[in-house]
C-alpha positions in Angstrom: 13.1 -21.8 38.4 15.6 -19.3 37.0 14.2 -16.3 35.2 14.9 -16.1 31.4 17.9 -14.1 30.2 17.1 -10.9 28.4 19.3 -10.4 25.3 19.3 -8.6 21.9 17.1 -10.3 19.3 18.9 -12.0 16.4 17.8 -13.0 13.0 17.5 -16.6 14.1 14.9 -15.5 16.6 12.5 -14.2 14.0 10.8 -17.4 13.0 10.1 -18.7 16.5 9.1 -15.3 17.8 6.7 -14.8 14.9 5.2 -18.3 15.6 4.9 -17.5 19.3 3.1 -14.2 18.7 0.8 -15.8 16.1 -0.1 -18.5 18.6 -1.4 -15.9 21.0 -3.4 -13.9 18.4 -0.9 -11.0 18.3 -0.9 -11.0 14.5 1.9 -11.5 12.0 4.7 -9.2 13.2 7.4 -10.6 10.9 7.8 -7.5 8.7 7.9 -5.2 11.7 10.4 -7.4 13.6 12.7 -7.7 10.6 12.6 -3.9 10.3 13.3 -3.4 14.0 16.3 -5.8 13.8 17.9 -4.0 10.9 17.0 -0.4 11.6 19.7 1.6 13.6 17.1 3.5 15.7 15.3 0.5 16.9 16.5 -2.4 19.1 14.5 -5.6 19.7 15.1 -7.9 22.7 14.0 -11.4 23.6 13.7 -13.2 26.9 15.3 -16.6 26.5 14.6 -19.7 28.7 16.5 -22.9 28.0 17.3 -21.8 24.5 13.7 -20.8 23.7 12.4 -17.2 23.2 9.6 -16.7 25.7 9.2 -12.9 25.5 9.9 -9.8 23.4 10.4 -6.1 23.7 11.4 -3.3 21.4 12.7 0.2 21.9 12.5 2.8 19.1 14.4 6.1 19.5 12.7 9.2 18.0 15.2 11.8 19.0 14.7 12.5 22.7 11.5 10.4 22.7 11.6 6.7 23.1 8.8 4.4 22.1 8.5 1.0 24.0 6.5 -1.7 22.2 5.8 -5.4 21.6 6.3 -6.2 25.3 5.1 -9.8 25.1 5.6 -12.8 27.4 4.6 -16.4 26.7 1.6 -17.2 29.0 3.6 -20.0 30.7 6.1 -17.3 31.9 3.7 -14.6 33.0 3.5 -13.2 36.5 7.2 -14.0 37.1 8.6 -10.6 36.4 9.7 -11.3 32.8 7.6 -8.5 31.3 9.0 -6.1 33.9 12.6 -7.0 33.1 11.9 -6.6 29.3 10.5 -3.2 30.0 13.4 -2.2 32.2 15.8 -3.3 29.5 14.2 -1.0 26.9 14.2 1.8 29.4 17.9 1.4 30.0 18.6 1.7 26.3 16.5 4.8 26.1 18.2 6.3 29.1 21.6 5.6 27.6 20.5 7.4 24.4 19.5 10.5 26.4 15.8 10.1 25.9 13.9 12.5 28.1 10.4 11.1 27.4 9.2 7.5 27.0 5.8 6.6 25.4 4.0 3.3 25.0 0.5 2.0 24.2 -0.7 -0.5 26.9 -2.9 -3.5 26.9 -5.2 -3.9 29.9 -2.9 -6.7 31.3 0.3 -4.7 30.8 -0.9 -1.3 32.1 -0.3 -2.1 35.9 3.3 -3.2 35.0 4.0 0.1 33.2 2.5 2.1 36.0 4.8 0.3 38.4 7.8 1.8 36.7 6.5 5.3 36.5 4.3 5.5 33.4 1.0 7.5 33.6 -1.9 7.6 31.2 -1.5 10.6 28.9 -4.5 10.0 26.6 -6.3 7.3 24.6 -6.0 6.1 21.0 -9.3 5.4 19.4 -8.9 3.1 16.4 -11.6 3.6 13.7 -12.3 1.7 10.5 -14.1 2.5 7.3 -14.8 0.6 4.0 -13.0 1.6 0.9 -14.6 3.5 -1.9 -15.1 3.1 -5.6 -12.3 4.4 -7.8 -14.6 6.8 -9.5 -15.0 8.7 -6.2 -13.5 12.2 -6.4 -10.1 12.8 -4.7 -9.1 16.3 -3.5 -6.8 17.7 -6.3 -4.4 19.0 -3.7 -3.4 15.4 -2.9 -0.6 14.0 -5.0 2.2 11.3 -4.7 5.2 12.1 -2.7 8.3 13.6 -4.3 11.7 13.7 -2.7 11.6 17.5 -2.4 8.7 17.1 0.0 10.8 15.3 2.6 12.0 18.4 4.6 8.6 19.9 4.9 7.1 16.5 6.0 9.7 16.0 8.6 9.3 19.6 9.9 5.5 19.2 10.1 5.8 15.8 11.8 8.1 17.1 14.4 5.9 20.1 15.2 2.8 17.8 15.6 4.3 14.8 17.4 7.0 16.5 19.4 9.4 13.8 18.2 12.1 13.4 15.6 10.7 10.7 13.3 12.8 11.8 10.3 14.5 8.4 10.4 11.2 6.6 9.9 9.7 9.0 7.3 12.9 9.0 5.3 13.0 5.2 5.3 9.4 4.6 4.3 8.4 7.5 2.1 8.4 6.9 -1.7 5.9 7.5 -4.5 4.2 4.2 -3.8 3.8 4.5 0.0 3.3 8.3 0.6 0.8 11.0 -0.4 1.0 14.7 0.4 -1.6 17.4 0.5 -0.2 20.7 -0.8 -2.1 23.9 -0.9 -2.1 26.3 -3.9 0.6 28.4 -2.2 2.8 25.4 -2.0 2.4 24.9 1.8 2.3 21.3 3.0 -1.1 20.7 4.7 -0.6 17.1 5.6 0.7 13.7 4.5 0.4 9.9 5.0 3.3 7.5 4.9 2.6 3.8 4.8 4.9 1.2 6.6 5.6 -2.2 5.0 3.4 -4.0 7.5 0.4 -1.7 6.6 0.3 1.0 9.3 0.2 4.5 8.1 1.5 7.7 9.9 -1.0 10.4 9.0 -0.5 14.0 9.9 -2.8 16.9 9.2 -3.4 19.9 11.4 -6.6 21.0 9.7 -9.7 18.8 10.0 -10.8 19.3 6.3 -7.3 18.3 5.1 -7.2 15.2 7.3 -10.6 14.2 6.0 -9.4 14.6 2.4 -6.3 12.5 3.0 -8.3 9.7 4.7 -10.9 9.9 1.9 -8.2 9.4 -0.6 -6.9 6.4 1.3 -10.4 4.9 1.2 -10.5 5.3 -2.6 -7.1 3.8 -3.0 -8.2 0.6 -1.1 -11.4 0.2 -3.2 -14.8 -1.0 -2.2 -13.5 -4.5 -1.2 -10.9 -3.0 1.2 -11.0 -1.1 4.4 -9.0 1.6 6.0 -8.0 2.3 9.7 -7.3 5.6 11.4 -5.8 6.2 14.9 -7.3 9.3 16.5 -6.5 10.6 20.0 -9.3 11.4 22.5 -8.4 15.1 22.4 -9.6 15.3 18.8 -13.3 15.5 19.5 -14.1 17.3 16.3 -12.2 14.8 14.2 -13.9 11.8 15.9 -17.3 13.4 15.4 -16.6 14.0 11.7 -15.3 10.5 11.0 -18.1 8.8 12.8 -20.6 10.9 10.8 -18.9 9.8 7.6 -19.2 6.0 8.0 -16.2 5.3 10.2 -16.7 2.8 13.1 -14.7 2.6 16.3 -13.1 -0.8 16.6 -11.1 -0.5 19.8 -9.3 1.9 22.0 -6.1 1.8 24.1 -4.3 4.1 26.6 -1.2 6.0 25.6 1.2 6.2 28.6 4.0 8.6 29.2 7.1 8.7 31.5 9.4 11.7 31.9 9.2 15.1 30.4 5.9 16.2 28.9 5.7 16.7 25.1 4.9 19.8 23.2 2.6 18.3 20.6 -0.7 18.6 18.7 -2.7 15.4 19.3 -5.6 16.6 17.2 -3.3 16.7 14.2 -2.5 12.9 14.4 -4.7 10.6 12.4 -2.7 7.4 12.1 0.4 5.6 13.3 3.2 3.5 11.8 2.3 1.1 14.6 1.9 1.4 18.4 5.6 0.6 18.9 6.9 3.4 16.7 4.2 6.1 16.9 
């Protein structure tokens, strides 16, 4: 049987791809895939067999760092090299864009495939969850809604922490409804959170107390009937200890893999992600 053809995703693919991912308990990826299809720094692909999408892959370009995500293959087509070809296609795009480093978050099933093409485990994400809090709960007064003049400082802090250029994402998602900043009395930005349309939130804060304040404010914003998630890296032992002591519970963990040049970054200042295909 001939292997599926790998091609760029089109708008006509969205509905069947969303249905395919939902059928395999990958969640509703519609908002993310619509974003990836329209955004100039992301490129989604499908594997097509007999006119049907049977696999997906997305590459996101954060400056010289490329994020590979949503590598999925219909169970009927697994173990035939489809996932490998989707991965190689995203790598080719990243290479053509002069990316020096590639990053991805692997499932247990996908990890051997990625290691086959040169990825190595860099660290682990640990995903924690906490219930929301009553609206009367005090919020640190240093936290306020995003203003457009915050953007430069947010992008600079994010680049220093992640080692990536995510200005295209922060500038796209940040507004008064989606972003909060923590600003010290001297006007220095201590951290921020920016929410994506599908619910993920990139959260950056170098100081543990500042990060805790931002996450606490998120819990208040969600209310007692809601819940909040944070994505903390294994290097952040003090942060993990603090969150677990404050009612957070670890839900799952996954390896972060890297290929290419090492990053200059601060993993203990990262507290949440847009999603695991964007960072």
